[in-house]
Kinemage of the C-alpha trace (Angstrom):
@kinemage 1
@onewidth
@group {chain A} dominant
@subgroup {mainchain}
@vectorlist {calphas} color= white
{ca met a 1} P 110.411 -31.423 77.961
{ca val a 2} L 106.918 -29.892 78.162
{ca his a 3} L 104.605 -30.551 81.119
{ca ile a 4} L 100.810 -30.393 80.774
{ca ala a 5} L 98.473 -30.964 83.732
{ca gly a 6} L 94.913 -30.228 84.725
{ca glu a 7} L 91.718 -31.680 86.169
{ca ile a 8} L 87.972 -31.812 85.621
{ca val a 9} L 85.008 -33.082 87.641
{ca ile a 10} L 82.635 -35.436 85.809
{ca asp a 11} L 79.254 -36.346 87.252
{ca arg a 12} L 79.751 -40.087 86.800
{ca ala a 13} L 81.201 -42.786 89.055
{ca pro a 14} L 84.991 -43.381 88.813
{ca asp a 15} L 84.661 -46.934 87.496
{ca glu a 16} L 82.350 -45.755 84.711
{ca val a 17} L 84.671 -42.908 83.694
{ca phe a 18} L 87.764 -45.125 83.906
{ca asp a 19} L 86.254 -47.906 81.777
{ca phe a 20} L 85.048 -45.458 79.127
{ca val a 21} L 88.400 -43.651 78.881
{ca ala a 22} L 90.420 -46.880 78.959
{ca asp a 23} L 88.806 -48.005 75.717
{ca glu a 24} L 90.717 -45.680 73.405
{ca arg a 25} L 88.270 -46.491 70.613
{ca asn a 26} L 85.781 -44.219 72.393
{ca glu a 27} L 87.909 -41.092 71.958
{ca pro a 28} L 86.727 -40.134 68.446
{ca gly a 29} L 83.286 -39.799 70.031
{ca phe a 30} L 84.355 -36.881 72.246
{ca asn a 31} L 87.586 -35.588 70.698
{ca pro a 32} L 86.863 -33.984 67.297
{ca arg a 33} L 90.586 -34.044 66.425
{ca met a 34} L 90.732 -37.834 66.706
{ca leu a 35} L 89.704 -39.303 63.364
{ca arg a 36} L 89.903 -42.991 64.272
{ca ala a 37} L 91.274 -45.354 66.898
{ca glu a 38} L 91.618 -49.140 66.820
{ca gln a 39} L 92.978 -51.735 69.200
{ca val a 40} L 95.999 -53.492 67.694
{ca ser a 41} L 96.866 -55.829 70.567
{ca glu a 42} L 94.874 -58.950 71.390
{ca gly a 43} L 92.876 -59.758 74.495
{ca pro a 44} L 90.927 -57.595 76.932
{ca ile a 45} L 92.038 -54.046 77.658
{ca gly a 46} L 94.668 -53.862 80.399
{ca leu a 47} L 98.368 -53.414 81.038
{ca gly a 48} L 100.241 -53.496 77.733
{ca thr a 49} L 97.190 -52.926 75.518
{ca arg a 50} L 98.107 -50.994 72.361
{ca phe a 51} L 95.991 -48.785 70.118
{ca arg a 52} L 96.699 -47.119 66.797
{ca ala a 53} L 94.999 -43.784 66.175
{ca glu a 54} L 94.958 -40.958 63.648
{ca thr a 55} L 94.685 -37.358 64.784
{ca val a 56} L 94.445 -33.972 63.084
{ca met a 57} L 97.501 -31.770 63.515
{ca gly a 58} L 97.908 -28.169 62.390
{ca arg a 59} L 96.776 -26.929 58.943
{ca gly a 60} L 94.698 -30.036 58.282
{ca arg a 61} L 97.637 -32.438 58.421
{ca thr a 62} L 97.096 -35.780 60.097
{ca ala a 63} L 99.450 -37.958 62.106
{ca glu a 64} L 99.383 -41.542 63.283
{ca met a 65} L 100.098 -42.417 66.888
{ca val a 66} L 100.578 -45.604 68.850
{ca ile a 67} L 99.313 -45.655 72.438
{ca glu a 68} L 100.372 -48.299 74.955
{ca tyr a 69} L 99.128 -48.666 78.528
{ca thr a 70} L 102.046 -48.746 80.955
{ca ala a 71} L 99.911 -48.926 84.121
{ca tyr a 72} L 96.323 -50.109 84.543
{ca asp a 73} L 94.996 -49.761 88.105
{ca gln a 74} L 91.245 -49.922 87.643
{ca pro a 75} L 89.485 -47.594 88.509
{ca his a 76} L 92.191 -45.358 90.006
{ca arg a 77} L 95.043 -44.775 87.554
{ca leu a 78} L 95.701 -45.236 83.845
{ca ala a 79} L 99.217 -44.523 82.560
{ca ser a 80} L 100.296 -44.559 78.936
{ca ser a 81} L 103.033 -43.900 76.426
{ca thr a 82} L 102.088 -42.308 73.101
{ca arg a 83} L 104.483 -42.244 70.176
{ca leu a 84} L 104.172 -39.934 67.174
{ca ala a 85} L 106.768 -39.140 64.529
{ca ser a 86} L 107.142 -35.651 66.007
{ca met a 87} L 107.078 -36.397 69.739
{ca glu a 88} L 106.590 -38.883 72.560
{ca ile a 89} L 104.049 -38.354 75.346
{ca arg a 90} L 104.166 -40.104 78.698
{ca gly a 91} L 101.923 -39.626 81.701
{ca ala a 92} L 98.813 -40.742 83.518
{ca leu a 93} L 95.182 -40.097 84.272
{ca thr a 94} L 93.911 -40.491 87.831
{ca phe a 95} L 90.295 -40.936 88.902
{ca val a 96} L 89.296 -39.833 92.410
{ca pro a 97} L 85.775 -39.944 93.892
{ca asp a 98} L 84.292 -36.464 94.289
{ca gly a 99} L 80.842 -36.565 95.867
{ca gly a 100} L 78.840 -38.726 93.502
{ca gly a 101} L 81.195 -38.015 90.609
{ca thr a 102} L 84.833 -38.261 89.604
{ca arg a 103} L 87.702 -35.790 89.776
{ca met a 104} L 89.838 -36.779 86.819
{ca arg a 105} L 93.378 -35.408 86.676
{ca trp a 106} L 95.846 -35.577 83.805
{ca ser a 107} L 99.602 -35.123 83.851
{ca trp a 108} L 101.660 -35.485 80.681
{ca glu a 109} L 105.318 -35.042 79.755
{ca leu a 110} L 105.839 -34.183 76.076
{ca gln a 111} L 109.210 -34.915 74.494
{ca pro a 112} L 109.231 -33.134 71.103
{ca arg a 113} L 111.606 -34.147 68.348
{ca gly a 114} L 113.462 -32.154 65.718
{ca ala a 115} L 112.462 -28.546 65.176
{ca leu a 116} L 109.547 -28.885 67.604
{ca arg a 117} L 112.041 -28.790 70.456
{ca leu a 118} L 112.369 -25.065 69.817
{ca leu a 119} L 108.630 -24.527 70.333
{ca gly a 120} L 108.290 -25.669 73.939
{ca pro a 121} L 106.308 -22.654 75.251
{ca val a 122} L 103.950 -22.786 72.253
{ca leu a 123} L 103.408 -26.534 72.672
{ca ala a 124} L 102.630 -26.019 76.357
{ca leu a 125} L 100.074 -23.290 75.638
{ca val a 126} L 98.354 -25.128 72.790
{ca gly a 127} L 98.563 -28.489 74.564
{ca arg a 128} L 96.884 -27.230 77.740
{ca arg a 129} L 94.036 -25.691 75.769
{ca gln a 130} L 93.501 -28.780 73.624
{ca glu a 131} L 93.651 -31.126 76.609
{ca arg a 132} L 90.991 -29.090 78.399
{ca gln a 133} L 88.784 -29.226 75.291
{ca ile a 134} L 89.180 -32.992 74.981
{ca trp a 135} L 88.183 -33.780 78.551
{ca thr a 136} L 85.378 -31.214 78.516
{ca gly a 137} L 84.037 -33.147 75.522
{ca leu a 138} L 84.224 -36.353 77.579
{ca gln a 139} L 82.435 -34.651 80.474
{ca gln a 140} L 79.618 -33.460 78.219
{ca leu a 141} L 79.301 -36.855 76.567
{ca leu a 142} L 79.076 -38.856 79.789
{ca glu a 143} L 76.911 -36.398 81.691
{ca ala a 144} L 74.462 -36.288 78.774
{ca gly a 145} L 74.199 -40.060 79.064
{ca asp a 146} L 75.630 -40.710 75.590
{ca gly a 147} L 76.717 -44.282 75.294
{ca val a 148} L 75.464 -45.363 78.739
{ca val a 149} L 71.719 -45.687 78.092
{ca gly a 150} L 71.024 -49.248 77.023
{ca pro a 151} L 68.891 -50.410 74.103
{ca arg a 152} L 65.226 -51.197 74.582
{ca glu a 153} L 62.978 -53.730 72.892
{ca ile a 154} L 60.382 -51.970 70.751
{ca thr a 155} L 58.772 -55.158 69.425
{ca lys a 156} L 59.607 -58.845 69.439
{ca asp a 157} L 63.359 -59.350 68.828
{ca val a 158} L 63.932 -55.738 67.696
{ca phe a 159} L 65.960 -53.445 69.973
{ca phe a 160} L 66.403 -49.690 69.537
{ca leu a 161} L 69.371 -47.534 70.576
{ca glu a 162} L 69.997 -43.870 69.852
{ca val a 163} L 73.723 -43.134 69.500
{ca arg a 164} L 75.296 -39.698 69.525
{ca arg a 165} L 78.460 -37.891 68.600
{ca gly a 166} L 78.403 -34.229 69.481
{ca met a 167} L 75.224 -32.755 68.024
{ca thr a 168} L 74.701 -35.719 65.681
{ca arg a 169} L 72.127 -38.322 66.702
{ca ser a 170} L 70.975 -41.386 64.828
{ca asn a 171} L 69.337 -44.712 65.587
{ca val a 172} L 70.713 -48.219 65.360
{ca tyr a 173} L 68.752 -51.449 65.690
{ca phe a 174} L 69.713 -54.878 66.980
{ca val a 175} L 67.524 -57.604 65.476
{ca arg a 176} L 67.541 -61.130 66.885
{ca ser a 177} L 66.859 -64.186 64.735
{ca gly a 178} L 66.962 -67.468 66.633
{ca glu a 179} L 70.419 -67.795 68.179
{ca ser a 180} L 71.963 -65.096 65.970
{ca trp a 181} L 71.453 -61.379 65.388
{ca val a 182} L 72.253 -58.531 62.994
{ca leu a 183} L 72.975 -54.829 63.432
{ca ile a 184} L 71.097 -52.323 61.298
{ca asp a 185} L 73.045 -49.072 60.800
{ca ser a 186} L 76.128 -48.137 62.804
{ca gly a 187} L 75.937 -44.486 63.831
{ca ser a 188} L 78.693 -41.942 63.290
{ca val a 189} L 82.445 -42.436 63.538
{ca gly a 190} L 83.285 -43.163 67.172
{ca cys a 191} L 79.996 -44.901 68.029
{ca gly a 192} L 81.428 -48.409 67.631
{ca pro a 193} L 82.412 -49.028 71.267
{ca val a 194} L 79.027 -47.781 72.475
{ca ile a 195} L 77.279 -50.223 70.143
{ca glu a 196} L 79.568 -53.090 71.189
{ca arg a 197} L 78.813 -52.492 74.863
{ca ala a 198} L 75.081 -52.289 74.174
{ca ala a 199} L 75.121 -55.649 72.377
{ca gly a 200} L 76.709 -57.476 75.318
{ca pro a 201} L 73.707 -57.588 77.684
{ca leu a 202} L 71.395 -58.484 74.796
{ca phe a 203} L 73.293 -61.339 73.205
{ca gly a 204} L 76.077 -62.250 75.634
{ca ser a 205} L 79.605 -60.962 76.092
{ca gly a 206} L 81.704 -61.549 72.994
{ca ser a 207} L 78.693 -62.295 70.784
{ca arg a 208} L 79.089 -61.227 67.163
{ca pro a 209} L 76.370 -60.424 64.610
{ca thr a 210} L 75.872 -62.351 61.413
{ca ala a 211} L 76.015 -59.108 59.456
{ca ile a 212} L 75.782 -55.342 59.571
{ca leu a 213} L 73.018 -53.991 57.321
{ca leu a 214} L 73.057 -50.341 56.264
{ca thr a 215} L 69.949 -48.488 55.201
{ca his a 216} L 72.291 -46.054 53.420
{ca ser a 217} L 75.857 -44.825 53.428
{ca his a 218} L 75.571 -41.375 55.013
{ca pro a 219} L 78.219 -40.907 57.728
{ca asp a 220} L 75.702 -40.729 60.589
{ca his a 221} L 74.502 -44.240 59.659
{ca ala a 222} L 77.638 -45.873 58.255
{ca gly a 223} L 80.388 -44.073 60.193
{ca ser a 224} L 81.291 -46.971 62.497
{ca ala a 225} L 80.502 -49.807 60.073
{ca arg a 226} L 84.088 -50.547 59.060
{ca val a 227} L 85.414 -50.555 62.623
{ca leu a 228} L 82.618 -52.837 63.811
{ca ala a 229} L 82.917 -55.147 60.802
{ca thr a 230} L 86.653 -55.486 61.459
{ca thr a 231} L 86.132 -56.088 65.173
{ca trp a 232} L 83.327 -58.583 64.668
{ca gln a 233} L 84.742 -60.126 61.472
{ca cys a 234} L 81.399 -59.860 59.695
{ca pro a 235} L 80.319 -58.394 56.335
{ca val a 236} L 78.513 -55.107 55.744
{ca tyr a 237} L 75.589 -55.153 53.295
{ca val a 238} L 74.169 -52.275 51.246
{ca his a 239} L 71.932 -52.106 48.189
{ca arg a 240} L 73.859 -52.534 44.939
{ca asp a 241} L 72.995 -48.939 43.916
{ca glu a 242} L 74.710 -47.714 47.094
{ca leu a 243} L 77.980 -49.546 46.404
{ca pro a 244} L 79.609 -46.664 44.462
{ca leu a 245} L 79.198 -44.401 47.495
{ca thr a 246} L 81.048 -46.891 49.715
{ca ser a 247} L 84.053 -47.259 47.391
{ca ala a 248} L 86.034 -44.082 48.236
{ca asp a 249} L 85.449 -42.935 44.633
{ca leu a 250} L 85.293 -39.158 44.249
{ca ala a 251} L 83.521 -39.538 40.894
{ca ala a 252} L 80.655 -41.337 42.647
{ca tyr a 253} L 80.325 -38.555 45.216
{ca arg a 254} L 80.021 -36.077 42.370
{ca ala a 255} L 77.581 -38.195 40.363
{ca phe a 256} L 75.226 -38.790 43.301
{ca ala a 257} L 75.747 -35.480 45.110
{ca asp a 258} L 72.948 -34.094 47.247
{ca pro a 259} L 72.520 -30.302 47.689
{ca leu a 260} L 74.872 -30.162 50.672
{ca asn a 261} L 77.606 -31.920 48.718
{ca arg a 262} L 77.083 -29.835 45.578
{ca trp a 263} L 77.003 -26.494 47.344
{ca leu a 264} L 79.480 -26.980 50.188
{ca ile a 265} L 81.351 -30.275 50.612
{ca leu a 266} L 82.640 -30.747 47.052
{ca pro a 267} L 83.708 -27.080 46.620
{ca val a 268} L 85.658 -27.291 49.893
{ca met a 269} L 87.251 -30.570 48.810
{ca arg a 270} L 88.426 -28.947 45.573
{ca leu a 271} L 90.446 -26.495 47.687
{ca met a 272} L 92.084 -29.241 49.726
{ca pro a 273} L 95.316 -31.080 48.844
{ca arg a 274} L 94.550 -34.073 46.625
{ca glu a 275} L 96.291 -36.539 48.951
{ca arg a 276} L 94.268 -35.275 51.906
{ca val a 277} L 91.018 -35.792 49.969
{ca arg a 278} L 92.099 -39.284 48.941
{ca lys a 279} L 92.840 -40.218 52.531
{ca met a 280} L 89.528 -38.804 53.767
{ca leu a 281} L 87.616 -40.873 51.230
{ca glu a 282} L 89.576 -44.017 52.086
{ca asn a 283} L 88.849 -43.539 55.789
{ca ala a 284} L 85.129 -43.219 55.025
{ca gly a 285} L 85.039 -46.061 52.500
{ca leu a 286} L 83.909 -49.628 53.107
{ca arg a 287} L 85.495 -51.310 50.101
{ca glu a 288} L 87.191 -54.072 52.113
{ca val a 289} L 84.085 -55.203 54.000
{ca val a 290} L 81.032 -54.255 51.934
{ca arg a 291} L 78.800 -56.589 49.915
{ca ser a 292} L 75.635 -56.170 47.901
{ca leu a 293} L 72.279 -57.189 49.353
{ca pro a 294} L 70.615 -60.037 47.415
{ca val a 295} L 68.499 -58.746 44.536
{ca ser a 296} L 65.768 -61.172 45.639
{ca gly a 297} L 65.022 -59.027 48.674
{ca glu a 298} L 66.166 -61.707 51.115
{ca val a 299} L 68.010 -60.261 54.099
{ca pro a 300} L 71.266 -61.938 55.205
{ca gly a 301} L 70.878 -63.264 58.740
{ca leu a 302} L 67.183 -62.388 58.969
{ca pro a 303} L 64.849 -65.014 57.509
{ca gly a 304} L 61.311 -63.676 57.466
{ca trp a 305} L 62.473 -60.153 56.634
{ca arg a 306} L 62.880 -58.548 53.220
{ca ser a 307} L 64.744 -55.509 51.963
{ca ile a 308} L 62.855 -52.873 49.997
{ca his a 309} L 64.686 -50.477 47.701
{ca thr a 310} L 63.581 -46.984 48.747
{ca pro a 311} L 65.760 -44.592 46.719
{ca gly a 312} L 65.611 -40.842 47.044
{ca his a 313} L 67.546 -39.883 50.135
{ca thr a 314} L 70.410 -41.781 48.483
{ca pro a 315} L 70.342 -43.859 45.284
{ca gly a 316} L 70.601 -47.151 47.164
{ca his a 317} L 68.610 -46.422 50.312
{ca val a 318} L 66.808 -49.525 51.621
{ca ser a 319} L 64.235 -50.278 54.285
{ca phe a 320} L 63.619 -53.610 56.030
{ca phe a 321} L 60.198 -55.175 56.589
{ca arg a 322} L 58.919 -58.178 58.575
{ca ala a 323} L 55.578 -59.095 57.048
{ca thr a 324} L 54.355 -61.404 59.837
{ca asp a 325} L 53.751 -58.483 62.182
{ca arg a 326} L 54.335 -55.551 59.772
{ca val a 327} L 57.444 -54.179 61.474
{ca leu a 328} L 59.158 -51.582 59.283
{ca leu a 329} L 62.711 -50.297 59.744
{ca ala a 330} L 62.532 -47.314 57.411
{ca gly a 331} L 65.960 -45.708 57.766
{ca asp a 332} L 65.667 -42.080 56.641
{ca ala a 333} L 62.920 -42.746 54.063
{ca ile a 334} L 60.393 -41.690 56.721
{ca leu a 335} L 61.317 -40.068 60.033
{ca thr a 336} L 59.421 -39.564 63.279
{ca thr a 337} L 61.034 -36.222 64.043
{ca ser a 338} L 60.807 -32.978 62.104
{ca val a 339} L 64.090 -32.226 60.331
{ca asn a 340} L 63.159 -29.768 57.588
{ca ser a 341} L 62.260 -26.772 59.728
{ca met a 342} L 64.453 -24.890 62.168
{ca leu a 343} L 61.683 -24.952 64.781
{ca gly a 344} L 61.300 -28.704 64.434
{ca leu a 345} L 65.043 -29.243 64.808
{ca leu a 346} L 65.252 -27.046 67.880
{ca leu a 347} L 62.216 -28.534 69.601
{ca lys a 348} L 62.987 -32.126 68.471
{ca arg a 349} L 59.253 -32.591 68.323
{ca arg a 350} L 57.615 -35.891 67.412
{ca glu a 351} L 56.273 -35.511 63.901
{ca leu a 352} L 56.334 -37.715 60.816
{ca ser a 353} L 58.654 -36.237 58.232
{ca gly a 354} L 60.498 -36.937 55.034
{ca pro a 355} L 64.296 -37.078 55.048
{ca leu a 356} L 66.464 -34.003 55.489
{ca arg a 357} L 66.061 -32.246 52.149
{ca leu a 358} L 69.550 -30.733 52.211
{ca thr a 359} L 71.099 -34.227 52.170
{ca thr a 360} L 68.557 -35.906 49.866
{ca trp a 361} L 69.736 -36.936 46.396
{ca arg a 362} L 66.360 -36.949 44.575
{ca trp a 363} L 63.391 -35.382 46.370
{ca ala a 364} L 60.737 -36.717 43.969
{ca ala a 365} L 62.088 -40.258 44.371
{ca ala a 366} L 62.064 -39.833 48.165
{ca lys a 367} L 58.342 -39.041 48.021
{ca glu a 368} L 57.652 -42.090 45.863
{ca ser a 369} L 59.590 -44.336 48.257
{ca ala a 370} L 57.697 -43.030 51.263
{ca ala a 371} L 54.437 -43.854 49.508
{ca val a 372} L 55.655 -47.399 48.806
{ca leu a 373} L 56.334 -47.880 52.515
{ca ala a 374} L 52.944 -46.512 53.516
{ca arg a 375} L 51.255 -49.203 51.416
{ca leu a 376} L 52.826 -51.818 53.709
{ca glu a 377} L 50.521 -50.553 56.506
{ca pro a 378} L 53.210 -50.840 59.218
{ca ser a 379} L 52.222 -51.612 62.792
{ca val a 380} L 55.668 -50.503 63.983
{ca leu a 381} L 57.642 -47.713 62.321
{ca ala a 382} L 61.290 -47.599 63.408
{ca thr a 383} L 63.248 -44.814 61.732
{ca gly a 384} L 66.782 -43.509 61.394
{ca his a 385} L 66.057 -40.474 63.583
{ca gly a 386} L 63.366 -39.974 66.205
{ca glu a 387} L 61.507 -42.332 68.499
{ca pro a 388} L 59.945 -45.509 67.058
{ca leu a 389} L 56.197 -45.369 66.504
{ca ala a 390} L 53.992 -48.348 67.390
{ca gly a 391} L 50.334 -49.127 67.994
{ca pro a 392} L 47.060 -49.652 66.173
{ca ser a 393} L 47.052 -46.107 64.758
{ca thr a 394} L 50.527 -46.307 63.203
{ca ala a 395} L 49.415 -47.199 59.682
{ca ala a 396} L 46.767 -44.467 59.705
{ca glu a 397} L 49.304 -41.876 60.888
{ca val a 398} L 51.680 -42.880 58.107
{ca asp a 399} L 48.874 -42.658 55.527
{ca ala a 400} L 47.912 -39.190 56.704
{ca phe a 401} L 51.518 -38.061 56.478
{ca ile a 402} L 51.918 -39.476 52.961
{ca glu a 403} L 48.877 -37.552 51.755
{ca arg a 404} L 50.530 -34.318 52.887
{ca phe a 405} L 54.040 -35.306 51.800
{ca thr a 406} L 53.180 -36.367 48.258
{ca ala a 407} L 50.456 -33.791 47.566
{ca pro a 408} L 51.281 -31.555 44.580
{ca pro a 409} L 52.346 -28.030 45.510
{ca arg a 410} L 49.606 -25.415 45.662
{ca leu a 411} L 49.574 -22.934 42.818
């Protein structure tokens, strides 16, 4: 038996910390070793709730675990039993007020199986370090406000929310249409619970969207699409040219590789065990839930909007446009934050920009697509990264940017 205990102070109220931790689906957002987590029992979270999760073990191996809540005293104590093939973990988290924050304590008993029983001191040392890292990640996430700042309406029936995982930030949009709504983009893996909670106050607890629409399939925009589609029982739509990249097909990743994939990701994958690569692609794929957007440009769930094929960043990148008031959801075709200079990234300054060149499939096509969007003369420009831009000068600002962006290089 191995005992692991510790504590951390988080500058958030106990009920907020408890509720966030109790939804195990949040853990991939602060624990980089947790690849995915899903609720497998029905009903609201409480005593007896079960989750299935996948975590990274040593040397890149992964393991599945089943977590069941054995005590649920909100917001004071959360006890659980976790079963893996190699061990069983039992214990509890306690949440005690500490000034305006929470002193969260953990106490776990690990029961290793097989040969692991001989490695008790090593398990204790590694386990204590990893547990501290996990809860430090939670502390940083909550104290930075990730997942607790609600969406805001940027124009009629369009709501903006920035979601984060670690250093990765991207925007999602909730768009209302009559009594229904759709979600545009889904953030990174682990952002699903944050998006679910944000939708509640907007559309009512338990409300589900008609569809999830993806501007493109990059992991910071599509990472939580499968989890949300499964939870909400709704389809995910992408442009037909993006379908190969959602199918867990390694050949498609090679055929449509951007510079980052060609120079780094694919060479690393060639060094990895084939089964590990296959599983990674399956986890990132959307084959079971994805559909093709109508070729007519109609947008499922959003009458009055149309989809516009804006290839370049990816082969099937799309933007969404509402002509009645010229609202443009541009994805990464045009951004309102500088991403192609180190200074711009560090300062996060507001500046119209093209997509990140390192992850752009065809740079010339990206320039052409940006010019197509400029000709729409948007009154609102809502992008995949950066703050939305609105006002009477928006179209002029976009035009001025396009002149610089598409100008031929100086000789």
